[in-house]
Backbone as CSV, one residue per row, in Angstrom:
resi,resn,N_x,N_y,N_z,CA_x,CA_y,CA_z,C_x,C_y,C_z
1,MET,34.076,89.099,145.175,35.525,89.321,145.186,36.260,88.183,145.897
2,SER,35.535,87.418,146.744,36.193,86.431,147.590,36.989,85.407,146.790
3,ASP,36.510,85.017,145.578,37.202,84.001,144.799,38.585,84.468,144.369
4,ASN,38.753,85.768,144.117,40.035,86.316,143.697,40.782,86.993,144.834
5,ARG,40.273,86.864,146.017,40.821,87.564,147.170,42.192,87.016,147.555
6,LEU,43.148,87.906,147.741,44.485,87.517,148.193,44.566,87.442,149.708
7,ASN,43.858,88.335,150.387,43.929,88.441,151.844,42.914,87.487,152.472
8,GLY,43.418,86.430,153.117,42.540,85.414,153.677,41.697,85.900,154.836
9,ILE,42.170,86.895,155.565,41.382,87.442,156.674,40.161,88.167,156.111
10,ILE,40.386,88.984,155.080,39.263,89.661,154.426,38.320,88.640,153.809
11,ARG,38.878,87.584,153.219,38.036,86.546,152.615,37.067,85.970,153.653
12,ALA,37.569,85.727,154.858,36.703,85.210,155.920,35.611,86.214,156.264
13,PHE,35.982,87.481,156.418,34.992,88.515,156.750,33.916,88.611,155.670
14,GLU,34.334,88.618,154.396,33.383,88.738,153.303,32.457,87.528,153.210
15,SER,32.923,86.388,153.690,32.119,85.163,153.659,31.213,85.052,154.873
16,GLY,31.257,86.061,155.752,30.434,86.030,156.950,30.958,85.110,158.024
17,LYS,32.237,84.747,157.941,32.848,83.851,158.916,33.799,84.618,159.822
18,PRO,34.056,84.102,161.016,35.104,84.713,161.836,36.469,84.407,161.238
19,ALA,37.424,85.282,161.455,38.798,85.040,161.019,39.622,84.625,162.230
20,TYR,40.444,83.601,162.045,41.339,83.119,163.093,42.766,83.533,162.746
21,ALA,43.472,84.054,163.730,44.855,84.481,163.514,45.643,84.257,164.792
22,ALA,46.964,84.370,164.669,47.835,84.221,165.830,48.975,85.207,165.730
23,PHE,49.448,85.639,166.880,50.670,86.430,166.919,51.867,85.517,166.677
24,SER,52.913,86.079,166.098,54.120,85.303,165.858,55.342,86.199,165.996
25,LYS,56.425,85.629,166.498,57.693,86.342,166.468,58.300,86.233,165.073
26,LEU,59.337,87.016,164.813,59.986,87.017,163.503,61.025,85.902,163.465
27,ASP,60.530,84.701,163.261,61.367,83.515,163.330,61.109,82.654,162.099
28,LYS,62.158,82.237,161.414,61.993,81.503,160.160,61.233,80.204,160.364
29,GLN,61.588,79.436,161.391,60.934,78.157,161.595,59.459,78.329,161.935
30,THR,59.156,79.348,162.742,57.749,79.621,163.046,56.989,80.007,161.785
31,ALA,57.627,80.800,160.927,56.980,81.192,159.669,56.704,79.964,158.801
32,ILE,57.640,79.013,158.754,57.426,77.788,157.980,56.233,77.018,158.545
33,GLU,56.180,76.885,159.868,55.072,76.163,160.489,53.744,76.880,160.258
34,MET,53.775,78.199,160.306,52.546,78.975,160.099,52.047,78.886,158.670
35,SER,52.931,78.583,157.723,52.561,78.644,156.309,51.458,77.659,155.943
36,ASP,51.313,76.570,156.694,50.231,75.639,156.390,49.382,75.322,157.621
37,ALA,49.432,76.190,158.628,48.567,76.035,159.800,47.145,76.471,159.443
38,PRO,46.132,75.963,160.142,44.741,76.291,159.791,44.283,77.634,160.329
39,TYR,45.081,78.657,160.082,44.713,80.028,160.402,44.356,80.771,159.120
40,ASP,43.619,81.856,159.274,43.405,82.777,158.151,44.552,83.769,158.041
41,GLY,45.177,84.112,159.160,46.249,85.094,159.138,47.217,84.920,160.280
42,VAL,48.351,85.563,160.162,49.356,85.603,161.215,49.767,87.056,161.405
43,VAL,49.959,87.454,162.656,50.383,88.811,162.973,51.816,88.766,163.475
44,PHE,52.729,89.290,162.687,54.106,89.378,163.147,54.205,90.519,164.157
45,GLU,54.604,90.151,165.357,54.534,91.042,166.512,55.812,91.851,166.657
46,MET,55.688,93.166,166.385,56.846,94.049,166.518,56.556,95.238,167.419
47,GLU,55.479,95.148,168.202,55.256,96.183,169.214,56.105,95.886,170.443
48,HIS,56.007,94.670,170.948,56.751,94.293,172.151,57.987,93.462,171.827
49,ASN,58.079,92.937,170.611,59.295,92.296,170.124,60.096,93.323,169.324
50,PRO,61.359,93.053,169.046,62.157,94.018,168.283,61.564,94.314,166.910
51,TYR,61.678,95.569,166.502,61.249,95.968,165.153,62.415,95.705,164.207
52,ASP,62.257,94.743,163.313,63.351,94.318,162.437,62.763,94.008,161.061
53,VAL,62.854,94.967,160.145,62.226,94.767,158.833,62.990,93.757,157.990
54,SER,64.271,93.582,158.234,65.010,92.547,157.514,64.509,91.161,157.913
55,ALA,64.333,90.952,159.213,63.798,89.676,159.686,62.366,89.483,159.205
56,LEU,61.602,90.566,159.133,60.235,90.479,158.607,60.255,90.016,157.161
57,GLY,61.144,90.602,156.358,61.241,90.199,154.957,61.560,88.723,154.815
58,ASP,62.470,88.204,155.665,62.801,86.779,155.638,61.583,85.934,156.019
59,ALA,60.896,86.341,157.098,59.734,85.575,157.558,58.652,85.518,156.489
60,LEU,58.442,86.629,155.786,57.429,86.646,154.726,57.771,85.640,153.627
61,GLN,59.048,85.530,153.280,59.436,84.577,152.246,59.209,83.146,152.713
62,TYR,59.456,82.878,153.984,59.259,81.527,154.508,57.781,81.187,154.686
63,MET,56.907,82.172,154.564,55.468,81.902,154.570,54.985,81.322,153.250
64,LEU,55.805,81.400,152.211,55.402,80.929,150.888,55.680,79.441,150.759
65,ASN,54.654,78.687,150.423,54.738,77.245,150.243,54.586,76.951,148.751
66,ARG,55.663,76.532,148.122,55.649,76.380,146.658,54.593,75.382,146.191
67,LYS,54.438,74.289,146.899,53.438,73.294,146.518,52.033,73.895,146.575
68,ALA,51.758,74.631,147.643,50.437,75.250,147.774,50.217,76.296,146.692
69,ILE,51.254,77.054,146.362,51.140,78.062,145.300,50.795,77.395,143.972
70,ALA,51.474,76.292,143.673,51.223,75.585,142.419,49.801,75.030,142.363
71,GLU,49.312,74.518,143.498,47.969,73.939,143.533,46.888,75.006,143.431
72,ARG,47.115,76.153,144.090,46.091,77.199,144.111,46.172,78.133,142.916
73,GLY,47.335,78.184,142.281,47.517,79.109,141.176,47.560,80.557,141.618
74,SER,47.947,80.781,142.868,48.035,82.137,143.411,49.329,82.278,144.186
75,MET,49.974,83.438,144.022,51.225,83.691,144.730,51.001,84.070,146.195
76,ALA,49.782,84.374,146.563,49.516,84.820,147.932,49.712,83.666,148.910
77,PRO,50.350,83.918,150.047,50.475,82.856,151.047,49.104,82.422,151.551
78,ALA,48.982,81.133,151.868,47.701,80.602,152.327,47.280,81.217,153.646
79,VAL,48.255,81.551,154.483,47.996,82.233,155.755,48.505,83.664,155.604
80,THR,47.605,84.617,155.695,47.913,86.006,155.339,48.748,86.700,156.414
81,PRO,49.921,87.239,156.059,50.753,87.932,157.042,50.423,89.423,157.152
82,ILE,50.202,89.857,158.392,50.099,91.285,158.684,51.061,91.576,159.840
83,ALA,51.239,92.828,160.198,52.233,93.180,161.214,51.652,94.148,162.230
84,ARG,52.015,93.941,163.501,51.725,94.948,164.514,52.992,95.770,164.713
85,ILE,52.858,97.070,164.511,54.010,97.962,164.540,54.207,98.536,165.949
86,PRO,55.390,99.092,166.245,55.652,99.568,167.600,55.053,100.923,167.953
87,ALA,54.809,101.777,166.966,54.393,103.149,167.274,52.965,103.202,167.791
88,ASN,52.752,103.875,168.915,51.404,104.138,169.407,50.711,105.169,168.517
89,GLY,49.382,105.149,168.545,48.629,106.090,167.726,49.002,107.539,167.975
90,ALA,49.262,107.889,169.237,49.571,109.273,169.584,50.878,109.747,168.966
91,GLU,51.747,108.819,168.559,53.013,109.209,167.946,52.835,109.669,166.503
92,MET,51.667,109.358,165.901,51.364,109.770,164.528,52.479,109.360,163.563
93,ASN,53.047,108.188,163.815,54.206,107.733,163.056,53.753,106.936,161.845
94,GLN,54.221,107.339,160.654,53.794,106.699,159.419,54.857,105.775,158.822
95,SER,56.110,105.935,159.230,57.188,105.205,158.566,57.137,103.711,158.841
96,PHE,56.710,103.304,160.038,56.640,101.875,160.335,55.638,101.178,159.407
97,ALA,54.477,101.813,159.222,53.468,101.228,158.334,53.999,101.132,156.917
98,LYS,54.638,102.186,156.455,55.182,102.195,155.100,56.171,101.054,154.902
99,GLN,57.031,100.831,155.876,58.068,99.822,155.699,57.512,98.399,155.716
100,VAL,56.558,98.105,156.598,56.032,96.735,156.614,55.164,96.472,155.393
101,LEU,54.445,97.489,154.914,53.675,97.312,153.686,54.588,97.145,152.484
102,ASP,55.679,97.892,152.446,56.618,97.773,151.338,57.300,96.413,151.303
103,ARG,57.367,95.722,152.435,57.919,94.357,152.452,56.905,93.340,151.935
104,GLY,55.618,93.709,151.912,54.610,92.807,151.387,53.518,92.424,152.350
105,CYS,53.522,92.985,153.559,52.448,92.669,154.501,51.100,93.110,153.938
106,TYR,50.060,92.394,154.349,48.703,92.667,153.882,47.898,93.486,154.889
107,GLY,48.562,94.044,155.868,47.838,94.863,156.826,48.723,95.309,157.968
108,VAL,48.208,96.260,158.724,48.940,96.860,159.838,48.011,96.982,161.037
109,ILE,48.495,96.560,162.192,47.786,96.797,163.448,48.501,97.917,164.190
110,TRP,47.730,98.943,164.542,48.253,100.127,165.224,47.880,100.077,166.707
111,PRO,48.852,100.067,167.617,48.534,100.056,169.047,48.044,101.417,169.542
112,HIS,47.269,101.389,170.606,46.896,102.583,171.375,46.381,103.721,170.500
113,VAL,45.335,103.468,169.740,44.681,104.535,168.974,43.485,105.011,169.782
114,SER,43.444,106.320,170.069,42.453,106.825,171.022,41.579,107.948,170.494
115,THR,41.933,108.554,169.347,41.195,109.715,168.861,40.900,109.590,167.368
116,VAL,39.997,110.419,166.903,39.676,110.463,165.475,40.915,110.829,164.665
117,GLU,41.682,111.804,165.134,42.878,112.237,164.420,43.882,111.097,164.281
118,GLN,44.083,110.344,165.355,45.021,109.220,165.305,44.523,108.132,164.365
119,ALA,43.225,107.854,164.395,42.658,106.833,163.511,42.783,107.251,162.046
120,TYR,42.511,108.516,161.762,42.629,109.027,160.390,44.072,108.858,159.910
121,ASN,45.026,109.202,160.759,46.434,109.073,160.396,46.800,107.626,160.091
122,ALA,46.275,106.695,160.884,46.591,105.281,160.685,46.101,104.796,159.321
123,VAL,44.877,105.147,158.971,44.339,104.728,157.667,45.087,105.431,156.539
124,ALA,45.317,106.726,156.679,46.001,107.490,155.630,47.393,106.945,155.361
125,ALA,48.095,106.510,156.409,49.459,106.006,156.260,49.513,104.708,155.481
126,CYS,48.393,104.012,155.344,48.335,102.739,154.624,47.794,102.903,153.206
127,ARG,47.597,104.161,152.760,47.042,104.423,151.434,48.013,105.264,150.607
128,TYR,48.058,104.968,149.317,48.784,105.837,148.397,47.967,107.099,148.128
129,ALA,48.666,108.163,147.745,47.990,109.409,147.376,47.182,109.196,146.101
130,ARG,46.084,109.940,145.988,45.265,109.902,144.779,44.760,111.312,144.509
131,PRO,44.323,111.603,143.281,43.836,112.956,142.980,42.665,113.330,143.892
132,SER,42.594,114.603,144.229,41.557,115.054,145.161,40.148,114.891,144.599
133,HIS,40.030,114.791,143.275,38.696,114.616,142.668,38.329,113.138,142.528
134,ALA,39.262,112.224,142.885,38.989,110.794,142.726,38.001,110.314,143.774
135,PRO,37.233,109.286,143.449,36.341,108.718,144.467,37.152,108.099,145.601
136,LEU,36.539,108.011,146.758,37.179,107.418,147.936,38.466,108.151,148.321
137,TYR,38.472,109.463,148.136,39.689,110.249,148.382,40.077,110.249,149.856
138,GLU,39.093,110.360,150.740,39.366,110.404,152.175,39.312,109.003,152.787
139,PRO,40.190,108.750,153.742,41.301,109.543,154.242,42.409,109.723,153.189
140,LYS,42.938,110.910,153.134,43.930,111.292,152.129,45.194,110.450,152.292
141,GLY,45.534,109.681,151.254,46.676,108.786,151.332,48.002,109.507,151.457
142,ILE,48.874,108.983,152.329,50.191,109.592,152.543,51.310,108.544,152.509
143,ARG,50.981,107.320,152.082,52.016,106.282,151.989,52.976,106.623,150.860
144,GLY,54.266,106.562,151.140,55.268,106.853,150.118,55.284,105.793,149.029
145,ASP,55.627,106.198,147.822,55.567,105.319,146.654,56.849,104.510,146.524
146,GLY,56.735,103.206,146.749,57.867,102.287,146.584,57.346,100.864,146.537
147,PRO,56.597,100.508,145.486,55.821,99.271,145.500,56.537,98.025,144.991
148,ALA,57.768,98.125,144.520,58.378,97.027,143.764,58.417,95.722,144.556
149,ASN,58.933,95.766,145.780,59.067,94.531,146.563,57.702,93.946,146.922
150,ALA,56.769,94.805,147.312,55.445,94.322,147.699,54.706,93.732,146.503
151,ALA,54.791,94.379,145.348,54.125,93.859,144.148,54.688,92.486,143.790
152,ARG,55.991,92.351,143.885,56.627,91.064,143.593,56.151,90.007,144.577
153,TYR,56.066,90.364,145.859,55.632,89.386,146.866,54.183,88.979,146.647
154,TRP,53.350,89.919,146.263,51.940,89.611,146.003,51.740,88.863,144.685
155,GLY,52.767,88.844,143.829,52.646,88.181,142.540,51.860,88.992,141.532
156,LEU,51.965,90.327,141.628,51.210,91.222,140.760,52.150,92.153,140.010
157,SER,51.672,92.681,138.885,52.388,93.783,138.246,52.197,95.034,139.106
158,MET,53.013,96.024,138.872,52.858,97.255,139.652,51.494,97.909,139.450
159,PRO,50.977,98.010,138.192,49.637,98.580,138.042,48.584,97.783,138.799
160,GLU,48.698,96.450,138.794,47.740,95.634,139.543,47.885,95.871,141.042
161,TYR,49.126,95.982,141.498,49.350,96.227,142.923,48.741,97.562,143.338
162,TYR,48.971,98.605,142.555,48.388,99.910,142.881,46.865,99.810,143.011
163,ARG,46.251,99.031,142.129,44.789,98.920,142.137,44.283,98.209,143.392
164,ARG,45.057,97.237,143.867,44.561,96.409,144.968,45.187,96.755,146.315
165,ALA,46.221,97.589,146.307,46.886,97.954,147.555,46.200,99.158,148.194
166,ASP,44.921,98.982,148.507,44.160,100.013,149.203,43.468,99.355,150.381
167,VAL,42.883,100.172,151.240,42.332,99.644,152.485,40.901,99.144,152.298
168,TRP,40.656,98.006,152.855,39.336,97.384,152.873,38.684,97.689,154.215
169,PRO,37.372,97.956,154.272,36.370,97.828,153.210,36.089,99.119,152.445
170,LEU,36.840,100.183,152.705,36.608,101.425,151.972,36.702,101.166,150.475
171,ALA,37.772,100.512,150.053,37.937,100.106,148.657,37.555,98.630,148.559
172,PRO,36.485,98.293,147.850,36.023,96.897,147.808,37.084,95.917,147.319
173,GLU,37.970,96.355,146.398,39.027,95.478,145.907,40.284,95.560,146.756
174,GLY,40.273,96.382,147.783,41.443,96.551,148.623,41.835,95.267,149.326
175,GLU,43.137,95.061,149.473,43.663,93.866,150.137,44.383,94.207,151.432
176,ILE,44.406,95.493,151.812,45.128,95.906,153.010,44.154,96.128,154.162
177,LEU,44.468,95.524,155.291,43.659,95.668,156.496,44.316,96.648,157.451
178,VAL,43.540,97.592,157.935,43.984,98.499,158.987,43.262,98.104,160.269
179,GLY,44.026,97.638,161.240,43.462,97.281,162.532,43.896,98.281,163.582
180,LEU,42.941,98.795,164.347,43.239,99.769,165.402,42.999,99.118,166.753
181,MET,43.949,99.285,167.661,43.786,98.728,168.994,43.097,99.726,169.906
182,CYS,42.020,99.280,170.533,41.253,100.086,171.484,41.614,99.566,172.867
183,GLU,42.393,100.344,173.619,42.930,99.812,174.868,43.036,100.857,175.974
184,SER,42.084,101.816,175.956,42.037,102.818,177.023,40.619,103.336,177.157
185,THR,40.342,103.965,178.288,39.011,104.542,178.475,38.790,105.700,177.514
186,GLU,39.851,106.445,177.186,39.717,107.534,176.205,39.312,106.968,174.852
187,ALA,39.924,105.848,174.466,39.581,105.233,173.179,38.130,104.780,173.160
188,ILE,37.668,104.220,174.260,36.267,103.779,174.327,35.330,104.973,174.200
189,GLU,35.659,106.067,174.890,34.825,107.274,174.822,34.771,107.836,173.407
190,ASN,35.853,107.700,172.652,35.927,108.280,171.311,35.600,107.290,170.200
191,LEU,35.362,106.023,170.541,35.222,104.996,169.511,34.043,105.260,168.585
192,ASP,32.935,105.720,169.117,31.774,106.001,168.262,32.120,107.052,167.221
193,ASP,32.795,108.130,167.634,33.209,109.178,166.690,34.228,108.645,165.684
194,ILE,35.151,107.815,166.155,36.166,107.252,165.260,35.508,106.447,164.149
195,LEU,34.600,105.551,164.520,33.991,104.671,163.526,33.000,105.409,162.632
196,ALA,32.436,106.516,163.132,31.510,107.302,162.334,32.231,108.202,161.336
197,ASN,33.469,108.577,161.634,34.139,109.627,160.856,35.388,109.190,160.111
198,VAL,35.856,107.968,160.330,37.078,107.511,159.659,36.764,106.239,158.878
199,PRO,36.531,106.347,157.572,36.317,105.141,156.767,37.632,104.404,156.540
200,GLY,37.528,103.115,156.274,38.724,102.338,155.954,39.287,101.539,157.111
201,ILE,38.601,101.521,158.247,39.047,100.722,159.389,38.561,99.283,159.182
202,GLY,39.496,98.354,159.090,39.141,96.966,158.836,38.624,96.250,160.060
203,PHE,39.216,96.529,161.218,38.745,95.925,162.458,39.294,96.707,163.654
204,ILE,38.603,96.547,164.766,39.052,97.068,166.050,39.493,95.880,166.890
205,LEU,40.694,95.955,167.429,41.212,94.889,168.289,41.289,95.404,169.719
206,ILE,40.596,94.722,170.617,40.607,95.132,172.016,41.963,94.807,172.638
207,GLY,42.563,95.800,173.283,43.790,95.591,174.038,43.440,95.453,175.507
208,GLU,42.959,94.277,175.875,42.417,94.123,177.221,43.485,94.128,178.297
209,GLY,44.743,93.848,177.922,45.818,93.938,178.902,46.010,95.365,179.379
210,ASP,46.230,96.290,178.433,46.416,97.701,178.806,45.141,98.289,179.389
211,LEU,43.998,97.901,178.843,42.732,98.418,179.353,42.525,97.999,180.802
212,SER,42.806,96.754,181.115,42.640,96.291,182.501,43.625,96.978,183.436
213,GLN,44.820,97.299,182.920,45.785,98.060,183.728,45.213,99.418,184.101
214,GLN,44.678,100.131,183.113,44.163,101.466,183.372,42.974,101.443,184.326
215,LEU,42.179,100.387,184.239,41.008,100.288,185.105,41.363,99.856,186.524
216,GLY,42.630,99.470,186.728,43.073,99.090,188.064,42.965,97.617,188.378
217,PHE,42.755,96.799,187.343,42.611,95.358,187.545,43.486,94.622,186.534
218,PRO,44.822,94.719,186.656,45.725,94.191,185.635,45.476,92.719,185.313
219,ARG,45.167,92.487,184.037,44.980,91.148,183.483,43.867,90.348,184.162
220,GLN,42.998,91.035,184.846,41.815,90.387,185.410,40.672,90.543,184.401
221,TYR,40.747,89.765,183.335,39.853,89.959,182.201,38.402,89.644,182.515
222,ASP,38.159,88.881,183.566,36.786,88.553,183.947,36.227,89.506,184.996
223,HIS,37.016,90.482,185.428,36.501,91.444,186.407,35.339,92.220,185.786
224,PRO,34.276,92.468,186.549,33.088,93.123,185.984,33.379,94.444,185.277
225,GLU,34.286,95.267,185.824,34.571,96.553,185.177,35.289,96.361,183.839
226,VAL,36.207,95.406,183.798,36.918,95.118,182.559,35.949,94.526,181.533
227,ALA,35.151,93.579,181.966,34.178,92.950,181.067,33.179,93.968,180.528
228,ASP,32.770,94.917,181.366,31.819,95.931,180.914,32.453,96.860,179.885
229,ALA,33.714,97.228,180.109,34.402,98.081,179.138,34.534,97.378,177.794
230,MET,34.853,96.094,177.824,34.963,95.326,176.582,33.604,95.217,175.891
231,ARG,32.557,95.046,176.683,31.211,94.967,176.115,30.857,96.258,175.384
232,GLN,31.253,97.412,175.954,30.986,98.693,175.299,31.668,98.763,173.924
233,ILE,32.891,98.258,173.851,33.615,98.265,172.583,32.887,97.409,171.548
234,VAL,32.487,96.208,171.964,31.793,95.303,171.046,30.499,95.932,170.549
235,GLU,29.743,96.547,171.445,28.468,97.150,171.054,28.671,98.313,170.091
236,THR,29.704,99.124,170.318,29.963,100.248,169.413,30.376,99.749,168.037
237,CYS,31.204,98.721,168.002,31.607,98.154,166.710,30.412,97.559,165.982
238,ARG,29.551,96.883,166.715,28.356,96.299,166.097,27.465,97.402,165.516
239,LYS,27.341,98.510,166.219,26.533,99.638,165.741,27.011,100.119,164.382
240,HIS,28.328,100.112,164.159,28.899,100.628,162.910,29.267,99.504,161.934
241,ASN,28.893,98.266,162.275,29.185,97.117,161.418,30.678,96.993,161.125
242,VAL,31.486,97.181,162.159,32.936,97.029,162.052,33.350,95.798,162.853
243,VAL,34.204,94.995,162.279,34.666,93.777,162.938,35.399,94.133,164.228
244,VAL,35.153,93.362,165.277,35.865,93.551,166.535,36.610,92.259,166.852
245,GLY,37.844,92.408,167.349,38.688,91.255,167.611,39.123,91.161,169.053
246,ASN,39.488,89.939,169.448,39.994,89.670,170.791,41.336,88.959,170.666
247,PRO,42.382,89.446,171.371,43.719,88.883,171.203,44.075,87.784,172.199
248,HIS,43.139,87.390,173.041,43.444,86.370,174.056,42.445,85.215,173.931
249,VAL,42.524,84.526,172.805,41.573,83.468,172.498,42.238,82.114,172.690
250,ASN,41.485,81.178,173.262,41.978,79.815,173.408,40.817,78.849,173.221
251,ALA,41.112,77.559,173.345,40.083,76.550,173.101,38.937,76.637,174.101
252,LYS,39.197,77.208,175.276,38.171,77.256,176.311,37.196,78.418,176.138
253,ASN,37.663,79.518,175.556,36.789,80.705,175.514,36.318,81.086,174.121
254,HIS,36.802,80.411,173.060,36.527,80.943,171.723,35.047,80.844,171.351
255,LYS,34.333,79.827,171.835,32.907,79.742,171.527,32.135,80.880,172.201
256,ARG,32.497,81.162,173.447,31.831,82.275,174.148,32.097,83.595,173.436
257,LEU,33.335,83.814,172.991,33.664,85.066,172.312,32.903,85.203,170.995
258,LEU,32.731,84.104,170.280,31.917,84.151,169.065,30.495,84.565,169.384
259,GLU,29.939,84.009,170.451,28.572,84.342,170.853,28.456,85.808,171.259
260,GLU,29.529,86.377,171.795,29.513,87.774,172.226,29.697,88.744,171.066
261,GLY,30.061,88.241,169.887,30.132,89.101,168.708,31.510,89.334,168.139
262,TYR,32.534,88.675,168.681,33.887,88.836,168.135,34.011,88.063,166.829
263,ARG,34.647,88.717,165.830,34.824,88.077,164.524,36.283,87.990,164.105
264,MET,37.191,88.519,164.920,38.629,88.362,164.698,39.173,87.721,165.971
265,LEU,39.470,86.446,165.891,39.864,85.679,167.067,41.346,85.357,166.976
266,MET,42.104,85.866,167.952,43.554,85.758,167.901,44.084,85.099,169.159
267,SER,45.024,84.193,168.965,45.679,83.575,170.109,46.894,84.407,170.497
268,ALA,47.279,84.271,171.748,48.467,84.957,172.242,49.710,84.330,171.611
269,PRO,50.883,84.978,171.726,52.106,84.382,171.179,52.297,82.962,171.699
270,LEU,52.663,82.066,170.800,52.752,80.648,171.132,54.171,80.314,171.585
271,LYS,54.297,79.613,172.700,55.621,79.380,173.273,55.941,77.895,173.437
272,SER,55.032,77.150,174.038,55.404,75.831,174.518,54.915,74.694,173.636
273,TYR,54.238,74.989,172.528,53.769,73.910,171.677,53.715,74.391,170.235
274,GLY,53.585,73.455,169.314,53.688,73.765,167.896,52.591,74.690,167.412
275,VAL,52.914,75.509,166.446,51.952,76.467,165.907,50.729,75.769,165.333
276,ALA,50.959,74.753,164.503,49.829,74.090,163.856,48.904,73.439,164.878
277,GLY,49.489,72.794,165.878,48.667,72.163,166.913,47.858,73.178,167.682
278,ALA,48.455,74.315,167.985,47.728,75.364,168.702,46.590,75.907,167.871
279,ALA,46.828,76.059,166.580,45.773,76.566,165.693,44.578,75.619,165.673
280,ARG,44.881,74.341,165.552,43.795,73.352,165.488,43.014,73.327,166.799
281,GLU,43.734,73.462,167.914,43.051,73.470,169.213,42.135,74.674,169.331
282,MET,42.643,75.874,168.973,41.873,77.087,169.132,40.672,77.127,168.208
283,ALA,40.877,76.706,166.949,39.824,76.813,165.946,38.866,75.637,165.974
284,GLY,39.146,74.656,166.818,38.253,73.530,166.928,38.442,72.494,165.850
285,TYR,39.623,72.419,165.239,39.877,71.444,164.187,40.198,70.094,164.804
């Protein structure tokens, strides 16, 4: 599927490679710079930044590079856009996911998911409904039907969009990634059950900032208790063959994180230097 794959992050996973991504604000110039940076994906950050779907729609359009589209023969942006939404898992909120997917995002990152019920809701919110007798029925899709803008952005007809707008890896042809943030001791305790009972989770992203806060060592990522908690997450993900990601990656630590088993490597929001330069530094280009 990799040759026809629209989602570059999934393409990296399917090829057995780590995926590199960066957080980004909803800024047109940043989106232009990200459009040809050496990342697999970009995460538009709307958990701690304002939630603005109009600005998201603009940023998605500025991710499209006409020259690259003509050369590749694909409407998909070279750097795959996904979004981190503001609602915590406990809020069981589905509308944020629906709106960013309807704008054309290729995935959703859900903050603070701690239970099987919350994880099921997150995956279900990213899926369309299907007949109960259909294969891959669970988690039962609850995404509202409004595909026109997303299908146009993906460069597909609506029937093609319906076929491919499902969650990977549950649906092999799916192009939508569901990322769950594991950032509490409760989430760590429940992670084995979550990964055993909720299909369709594309990756687990460690929220080491919030996790270190709860453990009593704010942002002390090298503290033994914080490091041990992160190790537990990595080991549980490895047990279930689910990708695990780290959101605080830089040129100094990315090799160590690869050795520890992380396959989704993300840099923090970029402030003081160009996006492309930061990408090359982090990815070793």
